[in-house]
SEROKE-290394 format. One record per residue (C-alpha): x, y, z; residue in one letter. Coordinates in steps of 0.02 Angstrom, whole numbers, plus 50000, padded with zeros to 5 digits. Example, Ala and Ser with C-alpha at 12.3 -4.5 7.8 and 13.67 -1.06 7.14 Angstrom:
REM residues 2
506154977550390A 506844994750357S 
REM end
This chain:
REM residues 665
534685629655993M 535905616055937A 537505627455978Y 536835637656099T 538565647856127M 538565651255942L 537305662055827D 536535646555742N 535835658055603T 537405656955533T 537785639555514I 537265629655385R 535725618755404Q 535745602555350R 534635598255203D 534875578655185Y 533295567555167A 532485561255329A 533065545455414D 534445543455295T 536345538855365L 536915557455326E 535305564655415A 535455552455567A 537455552255601A 537395574155595L 535795575655684S 536425564755833F 538045577855836I 537025594655813R 535265590355913E 535815574956025R 537355581456089C 536805598856140E 538035604856277G 539325591556228L 540965594556341R 540195609856436F 540725616756602D 539005619656691K 539655632856800D 540155643556663R 539095653956534A 537905641756447M 537095653556328S 537545667956220R 536575678556327T 537255671856486D 537535685156615G 539265675956676K 540165676356512L 541875672256543D 543635671956434F 544265654656484D 544325647856305G 545395646556173K 545385650755983S 546905657655895I 547575659256067K 547055657356261R 545805667756347N 544845675256196Q 543115666856198I 542175658956332P 542555641156388F 540935633556327N 540885643256152M 542715633556110E 541755616356150K 540205619356024D 541595626455913I 542545609255942D 540895600655901R 540275610455739L 542335605855673C 541605587355702L 540025589455623E 540905596655482N 542225584455474A 540795570955474V 540015579055343D 541455581955216R 541945562555248F 539995557455209L 540155568255027K 541955561754992S 542375545255056G 544255551055046K 545445545055164K 546265562055176E 544395567055260D 544445553255361A 545935558255444F 544945575155509D 543705564555593V 544775553255687Y 545915571455730F 544285579455801C 543875564055893Y 545525562355975L 545815581756020E 544145582556100M 544245566256197F 545675558556201V 547065569456221G 548075579956068E 548345570855919Y 550265566755931D 550095556256058K 548985544955980T 549535549255801R 550825533455768R 549385519455783M 548255528355654I 549695534055531E 550525517255542L 548835509055499L 548505519855352S 550295518655289E 550625498055313F 548955495955232E 549295506755067A 551105498055059N 550825480955133G 549115477655066S 549475472654887G 550495458554931L 549025447054998L 547685438954890M 546045448054981K 546195463155095H 545335479955084R 545335496055180D 545145496755370H 545485516555382Y 544265523455305S 543055509755343H 543295512755531S 542685528955509V 541115523955422Y 540875511755573V 540795527655692F 539675535955580V 538475522155554L 538375519155749G 537945536355773L 536555535255662A 535715518755726V 535975527055930F 534995542155844E 533475533155753S 533375516455866N 532455521656037K 532685502056084G 534645503456094F 534695520156165R 533605513056307D 534755499656316T 536165509356322Y 535465522456467K 534945506856569K 536495497856553F 537685513256614Y 536355520256737G 536025535756628I 534485544556629R 534645561556539E 534625559956355E 536005571056318Q 537165562856440E 536905547556365A 537195554256218A 538915562456261A 539445547056345H 538925536856183Y 540035548856073L 541585548156186Q 541595528856208Y 540935523256048W 542005533955960G 543615524156049L 542895508156003A 542495511355820S 543905522355752L 545255510255849F 544405492455809H 545555487755668D 547295495555741I 548025478055752G 547865475555594Y 549835478055568P 550005460355650F 548885452155538E 549565457855384L 551335448455395P 550225434955445F 549315433755290E 550695440455179Q 551595421755208V 549875413355179C 549755422455024S 551445420154964Y 551295399954976F 549395398854917E 549015387354797V 547345384954690D 546265375054793G 547545369954934D 547005372355134R 547705384355242R 548315372155363E 549395364955235D 550355380155213R 551915388155338P 550945402355459F 551775417455552V 551495415255749A 551965429255885Y 552925423456036H 553825432556176A 552395444056214L 552865446556402E 553195462556390R 551815466656270F 550275460956379V 551245464856553A 550425478756658I 551415490456747N 551045494756937E 550345511556912D 548935501856783V 548755486956917K 548255498057063R 547005506756957E 546065490656892L 546195482857085A 544945500057117K 543765493456985L 543815474257042F 543815476357226E 545715473157252G 545755459557107K 547525456457055A 548075457656860F 549575453756786S 549225455456617S 548005461356493T 547445444056445D 546825441356616E 545825458856644V 545005453556479F 544645436556522A 543845440856677H 542825455656609V 542145442756470L 541805430156588A 541025440956710K 539985447656577K 539625433956463L 540015418056552G 538465411756609V 537525417756447A 538705407356320Y 539375395056455G 541245398156475F 542315400656621T 543575413756655E 545185400556645E 544375396256464Q 544315412356411M 546125415056462L 546785400256382T 545855404956231D 546685422856220L 548405416556265L 548305404056106E 547655418055985K 549305425955942P 550485409455984T 549265395455899Q 548225402255750P 548205384255702N 546925383155835K 545905397855767S 545585389555581N 547325396655536H 546935414655553F 547775427755657M 546645439155738D 547035457955720H 545455462755857A 546475452955995Y 548255465855939F 546915480255917S 546395477356112A 548015475656185T 548725490356091V 547515502356149L 547645496256342F 549455500556324Q 549235517156248K 547895522156348L 548455517756524F 550165512356507G 550845525256414E 549595539656420M 549275537756598Q 547385541256563L 546095537156710E 545355519656696M 543565517456709H 542375501056682S 541905507356526V 543545509456438H 543615489656477L 542035489056381D 542615498356252V 544265486056241L 543265469556258T 542035475056116A 543485477256012I 544155461556073L 542675452956005M 542325459955845H 543235448355748N 543385429255767S 543405429155966L 541615430355990Y 541195420055815K 542075405155865F 542625405256057S 541075410156114I 539565410456014A 540155396255905H 539095404855789Y 538755391655644K 538345379155750S 536515372955790E 536705381155979S 537095397055917N 536235412956014K 536365429755937P 537125442056012F 535935453656138K 536335471656149A 535825469856342E 537435461456382L 538815473656314H 537985487156214P 539625493756135L 540055476156081A 538355475155998Y 538615489055895M 540555486355848L 539995468555779M 538415475355698L 539155491255611C 540695482355561D 539705467855462E 538525481855388L 539975494755339Q 540615484455185C 540505498855044W 541775511154967D 543205500055036R 544645501454940T 545245485154880A 547125480054886Y 547125462054892G 547555454954724R 545785445754719N 544895457554807S 545385470554652K 544375458154538K 542825454854650E 541175466254635L 541015475654807H 539505488854849P 540355508054797M 538995514654909G 537575512555003C 535715520555057T 535005518455224F 533185519755301D 533255522255474F 531275525055483S 530215515055608G 531545507955708N 532225497155561V 533875497255465I 533295498155271K 535005496655180A 535105496954988V 536925491454919Y 537375500254778L 538665495954623Y 539225504654506D 538165503854335E 539805500554254K 539955484954310E 538355479954242M 539265467154129T 539915456554264K 538225456454366V 537155452254209N 538555437254165R 538325431254346F 536375431154335K 536555421854192D 537545407854252E 536555407654415Y 535025405254315I 535795391954224E 536515383054384W 534615382254455L 534155374154320Q 535365357554375N 536145363254548P 536465345954594E 538395341254593G 539135358154544E 539465373254655K 538275388054644A 539115402854538P 539805417554644G 540285435654630L 540825441854777K 540195452254871A 538625454854746Y 538005436154764S 537975437254947G 536875451254955M 535775447954782Y 535395427654810V 534125423654933K 533355410655019K 531955409655121N 531855429455060G 533475433655155M 535145435455085S 536695425255138G 537425442455202F 536005446155296Q 535805429655373E 537595429255427E 537345447255529I 535875437855600E 536775423255666R 537975437455743I 536765447955833V 535065448755893D 533985458755777L 532315453955859S 532155471155919D 533005480655777M 532235475655598G 533455473255439L 533295472455270S 534575470755125V 534385474954943E 535685478654805T 535385491754676G 536455500054532V 536765518354507A 538135529854446E 539745531454538H 539315538554720V 540945548554721H 540705553154543A 541415572654532G 542555569254664N 544125571954587R 545785564354634S 547515570754574Y 549045564854478L 549995570754654S 550325553354743D 550745554254954S 549965544555081N 550265562055174F 550685551855332I 551675568555383H 550025580355364L 550235583755543Y 551895590055529N 551335602255371F 549985608855456A 551175613555617M 552445621855505I 551075630355401L 550445640155564N 552255640555647G 553035651555502R 551595665255540W 552545670155695E 554235668255642S 555325681655563S 556625670955533D 555795661155408W 555505675455278K 557445679255293K 557745658555261A 556505661255100K 557365676555052A 559095667055059A 558355648754996G 558815640555139Q 557215635755191E 557425616855210E 558915620255330Q 557915632755427F 556385619155442L 557625605955488N 558215615955644D 557765604755810E 557405623155897S 556175626455775V 555275611855754K 554945611855936T 554415631455944Q 553375627255796F 552695610655882A 552325621456054E 551405634155937S 550405623555852F 549755614156002K 549155631556080A 547905632255948L 545895627355962S 545385613255850L 544605624955741E 546205631955703Y 547225616955689K 545995609955560L 546265624155470S 548125622355444N 547665602155388I 546535609455274N 547725619155215Q 549135607155173A 547765593455111K 547185607654985A 548905607054899F 548695592654795A 547075602754712R 548265618154677Y 549655607754597M 548285600654481N 547635619154435A 549345625254387I 549775608154277G 550915601154432C 550975586354540F 552035579654674Y 552825561854676T 554075552954762D 554415541554591K 555925544554465A 554985554254315V 555565562554151D 554645580254192F 555335595954237E 555725599554427L 554745614554515V 555855624654613E 554915640054640R 553045644754564F 552955658154446S 551965675254477D 550435669654364E 550585651054446E 550605658654627L 549055670954573M 548075655554536K 548505645854685I 548035661154792G 546305663254710L 545915645154743L 546625645254937E 545655661154960H 544025651154925Q 544375637855018R 544715648255169W 543145658755138L 542275642455120Q 543085635355276E 542455650555380H 540575650055314Y 540575631055347D 541075638255531M 539745652055546G 541005666555521W 540255682055422T 540895698955348Y 541055712655479D 542615726355534T 542905722155728P 544175727955835D 545475712455807K 545335706455989D 543255703455968K 543585695755811R 543675677755862D 542185681856004L 541105690055854E 541495675855737R 541615691555595R 543055694855491H 543645709655377K 544315696355234D 542485689255212M 541375694855076I 540345709055108P 538495708155061E 538565689555056F 536995677755087S 537125659455078G 538375647955121F 539395640654957D 540695651954884V 540885652654699S 542545654454599E 541985670254544E 541235674854713A 542975672154800A 543955681254649Q 542945696454676R 543415696154847N 545125692754825Y 545375707054701E 544695719354857R 545895714254963L 547785723154984D 549325715254913K 549805710055103A 548255701255151T 548325691054956Q 549955685755002D 549475676855158K 548485664855021D 550235661854936T 551595662555051D 551005645655133P 551035637554968M 552845639554955E 553115633055118C 552515616855037M 553885615254911L 555225613355053A 553805603655187M 553655589955036L 555385585555004K 555595585755202M 554435574255259F 553885563455124D 555335563655008G 554205570554868L 554615582054719R 553495594054631I 553455592054452Y 552835601854279R 551835593354163L 552685595053989N 551885607053874E 551285599653711E 
REM end
């Protein structure tokens, strides 16, 4: 009974091969996290005699409290599944959204951190020599950590012992909450590193050294690292009255306490290292450590701004983030030296997992940097987690075989006379393909960082058809930084009679720009359950696909195409059919079925009259959706087209975009 408050017969069973990344990660969410976030004083199953109505669906007090929590968990499971199938940034957004709503607080309180990373990286990274995506990367790291936890009993036992947890489901829930925070936010400090690298790239000359170039440093950070009085009091409770004045002092104390004896450093030495990270990158091999800023920003957001209750495990999350880049490698372990001691999980399980998964996750990452675009990186990776071993096969696009074969020929030729010349390389392929004593340089690097004596690792390379072949991208171009706003208004217009008046008068933009309307819509959206919020978000995301289907696209560039002010009836019909198919598929994925219950019981029974009668299965074809659409009355059909007309106004408002119609031949 994975979802004790839902009808499991109506929920799709996953058919992924055993011990794969997908099977392990999704099994963790569905099976190991049963009862996630439940209140044990309320109804625990569908047949419980204490059935309450303290939960919310489209509005409050419609469903049992724990039923809402089960639905939230199914939302997360489906979001992870969608992302693993597509690898798209838009689907990574859903995973972030689910996690934040479930474990941190409403998304709008933390959205700037996530959106800034995505927007800044996409627009600023093209100026760099080397840079690849960190937004979708963080979601892959998150999923990989779930799979390792699910499949490796040794790590689970280490985690339970470290945190004093005996019960399996409690440990899984604890891990999901705090691993999610560490993995999804470990790179939010990249906007600090990117300007540093842009200056380095601007002055880069082939063959020169970093120390010979100008560099950026950050000063006047006193307010950035300062801790307010409320947070000081919370820290004093955790550390027996010890006083801290800055995040640097907190991090130095925690790291010295956990790792100082094992790695031979003091709290004072660590504090000096942290103070120099942003101010003297010349002492860190002329690199700016984004991990330092990620940990500091997250500390201030969670405790200084959001005023969350602080627990010691939060500091484990923050120090795990702090160590995942260069601090551990060069300031703690000196991992390239003869005295290196690979990191053991029992010292700090979250840091161990973050360092491991961050190194393993190098596939399917958009290349932004000029040199990165020319290199050969894996497009995918297949995993086998059986036997407490991680067996990874990194897949390269078969269309790149010309590069691969050329490298192999050059390498074989070099092997015949290696003296005096540097070995040829093909990043990242050569680091995985070339082996010494049976181990690739890529694997050797990981094993110098983390101790894998209790968790075996093997790394191989393979060639395959493009992993995401068939996942179409569309001509429409937007970073969708305002996706939350789109969803908020798509929902809000349902409850506003004034929207229809504004639409009829051609005054949609003026109406949506009214601050009182925005406030009303925001409050209405916040009152929704996670399921309904995601439904609005996914409706907004689908707009690009609908535009493609009717021969239109949106962009912020000035282009010589016909500007679209209104959709034709034929175009709206096509959009309506596609939106109805999306709506149906979304509902079947969430365990809804057809029936005609009273409206006040619809969300409790999870049955809807607009679903397909006598439908079996879970995948909705265009033909099945069209037949069902045609049986609906005009008012119901309009529910699928009205939101798309609303998008016309919103794109202009929030993204500065315009919709164009492709020229007909």
